N, C-alpha and C positions, 0 to 999 in steps of 0.2 A: 272170675269165681271168687277170689279173695274179697274184693270190694262188695260184691253182691251178697255173699253169705256170712263173712266173718267180720265185716266192719260196718257197713251201712245200717243193717238191722239193729246193731247194738247202739250205735251213735243216735239213731232215730228214736230208740226206745228209752234212752237214758235222759232223765230230766236235767242233768247238768250240762248237756251238749245240745247244739243245734246243727242238724245236717244242712249246712248252708248251701253247698253246691257239689256237683258231681261232674267229673271229666269223663265224657263219652265221645270219642272222636267221630264216630260214624252212626252208631245206632241210637235209638231213642228209648231203650228199655227202662232207663231210670225215670222217664216221664210217667210211665205207668205205675211205678212203685212209689216214687217220691215226687209227685207233681209240684209240691210247694218249694222244692229246692231249685237252685239255679242250674243251668246246663252250660258247661264249658266245652268248647270244641278244641281247645288247645291248652297245653300246660301253662304257657305264658299268660293266657287270659286268667287262669286260676290264680297265678302268683301276683298278678296286678290287682286283684281284688283285695282292698285294704281291710275288708271286714273278716277275711279268713285269718284265724289265729292258729289253727292246727291243720296240717296237711298229712293225709295218710298216703304214703307211697307204697302201692301194692302192685306195681308193674313187675314183669320178669326181672330176675336178679341182675341181669346184664345191664339194666338201666338204673339200678338203685343208687349207685354212686352219683351219677350225673344229676338225677332228679332231686335227690336229697340235698346235695350241695347247693343246687339252685334255690331250693326252698329255704334253706338256712340263710343264704345270702339275701333272700328277699324278706328276711325278718320273721319267718314262720317257725313255729314249733313243728316237730315231725314225729309221726309214728311210722316206723319203717318195718315192712314185712320181713320175716325171715325167709331164707338166709339173708343176713344183712347186706353183704356184698360178695363179690367173687373172691377177693383176696383180703387178707388181714390188713395190709397197709392202707386199703381204701377206707375201711371203717375206722381205723386209727385217725386218718385225716379228718373224717367227718366228726368224730368225737371231739377233736381239738377245735374244729370250726364251731361246733355247737357251744363249747365252753367260751370261745372267744366272743361270740355274739350273744352269750347269756340266754341261749334257747334250749328247750327241752328236746333231746333226741332219744326216743324210746323205741326199743325193738319189740315187735309183737311176738313174744314167746308164749302163745296162748296155751300150749300144752302144760304149762305150770298150773293151769286152772282146770285140768282134767281130774275127774274123780278118782281114776285108777292111780294116777301119780300121787295124789294127795293121800290115798290109802297107804301107799308105800312109804311116803314121808312120815305118816303117823306112826307106823311100826318102828321106823328108825328113831324118831324122836322119843319114843317111849322106851327104847333100849331093849325091846323084847327078844332080840336075837343074841344079845351079848356082843362081844368084840366081832366086828365083821371080818370074814375070812375070804369071801369070794362073791362077786357081783356080776350079773349079766343083764343088760338091757337090750331088747330087740324092738325093731319097728319093721314089720314085714308086710308084704302085700302079695297078692297073686295076680300078676300082670305079665303073662308069658309072651306078649307081643308089643310092638311099638304103639304108644298111646296117642300119637299125633302131635305132641307139643315139642317143637324143636328146642325151645328154651329150657326144657326139662330133660329131654332125652336125646338131643342132637349133639352136634360138634361144638356148640358154643361154650366158651369158658363159663364155669359155674353151673353147667348142666350136670345132671346125674343125681343118683340117690344120696350120695354123701352130703352134698349141699342141701338137698331137699328135705329128706326125712332124718338124715344124720344130725343136722343142726339141732333138732328137737332133743334127741337123747344125749348128745354131747352137752348141751346146756343143762339138762337135768342132772347129769353126772357131776358137772362142775358145781352146781348149786348144792348138791348133797355132800360131796366129798372134797371140794376145793381143787386147787391146782395140782396136777400130777407131776411126778418126777421125770417121766419119760413116756413115749408113745411108740407103738409098733403097729403097722397096718398092712392089711391085704385088701386091695381094691381091684375089682374085676368087672368085666362086661360079659354077662352070661347069655343074653339074647342075640341071635345072629342079625336081627334087623334093627338093632339099637347101637348107637355110637357111644353114648355116655355110659359111665359106670352104673350098674344096677345091683351090685353086691359089694358089701364092705364088711370088714371085721377089724375093729380097732381095739387094741389092748392098751389101757392106761395103767401105768405103774404107780401105785401108792405104797407108802410104808406099811407093810404088814398084809396087804391084800391087792389083788388085781381087779380091775373093772373092765369087762368085755362088752363092747358095743357092736351090735350086728344089725344088718338090714339086707333083705333079699326080696326079689320080685317073684320067687318060685316057692312061696309058702302058702299052700292051699289049705292046710289043716291048721286049726287054731293052736297056738303055742304060747306059753306064758311070756308076757312082755317084760316082766321084771322078775328076776330070780336073785334072792339074797340068801347066803348061807353064813351063819355066825357060830360062835363057840357054843351057844345054847340051842340053836335050832335054825329052821329055814322058813322062808316066806316066798310064796309064788303068787303073782298077781297077773291076771289077764288084762289085755287092753280092751276095756269094756265101756269106756265113756261114750255116751250116745249123742253128744251134742252135734258133731259134724253130720251124722246120719240124719238127725232131725232138721238141721238147718238146710241141708240139700233137699229135703222133702218139703221145704217151704214153711216150716214152723217158725213163728216169730218169737224171739227171746224177750224176756222181761227182766226187770231189775231183780225181782224175787226169783226163787228157785223155779225154773221153767222146764227143766230136764229131769225125767224120772231116774231113780236108781236102777241098776241092773235087776232084771226080773229074777235071776238066780244068783247064788254066791259066785263071786268072781275072784276070790282070793283064798289061799290056804295057808294057815299059820300052824307050824309044828315046832313047838319049843318047850322050854321049861319055865314055869311060873311058880316062884316060891318052893322050889324043890320038886314040883309035880310036873310030869310030862302032859302037855296039852296039845291036842291035834283038833283043829276046828276050822270049818269054812267061814269066810268073812264076806260081807257084801259092802262094797264101797258106797260112800255117799255121792250124790249127784255133783258133778262139776258145774261151773258157770263162768263162761268167758267174759260175762259182764263184769266180773271181778277185776279184770285188767283195766277196763275203763273207769271203774270205781277207784282203783288205786292210783290211776294216772291223774285224775282230776285235781286232787290236792297239790300235786307237783306242778301242774299247769298254773295253779293259783299262787304258787310260791309258798305253800303251806305244808308241803309234804315231800316225800322222797320218790324219785323216779322208780317205778316198779321193776323196769328192765333197762337199766342205763346202758349206754353205748359201750361202756367198758366191759360189760358181760359179753356182748357180741364180739368184741375184740378178742377175748379169750377163746370163744368158740371158733372163730375164724383162724386163730393161731393153731388150734388143734387140727383143724381141717387142712391147713397148709402143711403142717408137720406130718399128717397122715399121708398126704400125697408124696411128700419127700421120702418118707419111710418105705412106702410101697414101691416107689420108683427105684430106690437104691437098695432095697431089701435089707434094711438095718434099723436098729432102734435109734430113735431121735431123743436125745437127752435135752432137758430144758435147763 
């Protein structure tokens, strides 16, 4: 799914990249979509191809470390899907290896390019709420039964909602607020036919305010994905970005804006502006995941900064490791 919807269409449409080849072990689906590209039947065959400069590792997380390490040792730059690895020490080793071989290792945190997240970021950057006092980020779904993917919901290490959707909102919190002082977590499995965790609540402690991160598979009714309360007012933002929905429906992205804005307001700002109380609905601007590949290109050419360096993923995985430790020992983990 990741390769078909989140990577190949963007690489194919971007003038700065060539979709040189696709690894498909058994099927021939890529031949129908991208007949001009090479077809690899093994990962080794891909790595032996000297024309390949960038490898996108979008396999299940349990193989991320092995495949990324092999690509870096083969002299390739790597885009690594999130969650980066199962454990923090694995992405730390990969980051060091990339530095050693002078290769780009970038983690695909595409939700930084969602329109709803950028609306939240805009409110914070403008200081519209005053000093922040309380924050809550949610990433919810309604999936009351096992979805069939063992690598996401089975007994394998790295399976579960905390690695899967939690890595998105942990990354966003770290981008906006920096490194926390401590973490406390409650991690559970709510579905009787699922082994991996499917509910989590993480509390990040910052000087002056807490950040609560939550995810559940039993949320059928829409709920604000981002809630911020400050000294001057509040901001509520729905998870409204339409890109994933359109990509799954077969819409092809372009370099320009290809995804429409939400049809109705998806945010609510209630605050004080120049001494006057303002309560107004807001509509976020469209997001564009093409921005990730736009930002990555200068880094690959040695002319810019890696948009999501491996060090960012190290921090996310340290939070995840600490959250499991906190939930297991029922205590606050101080950094």
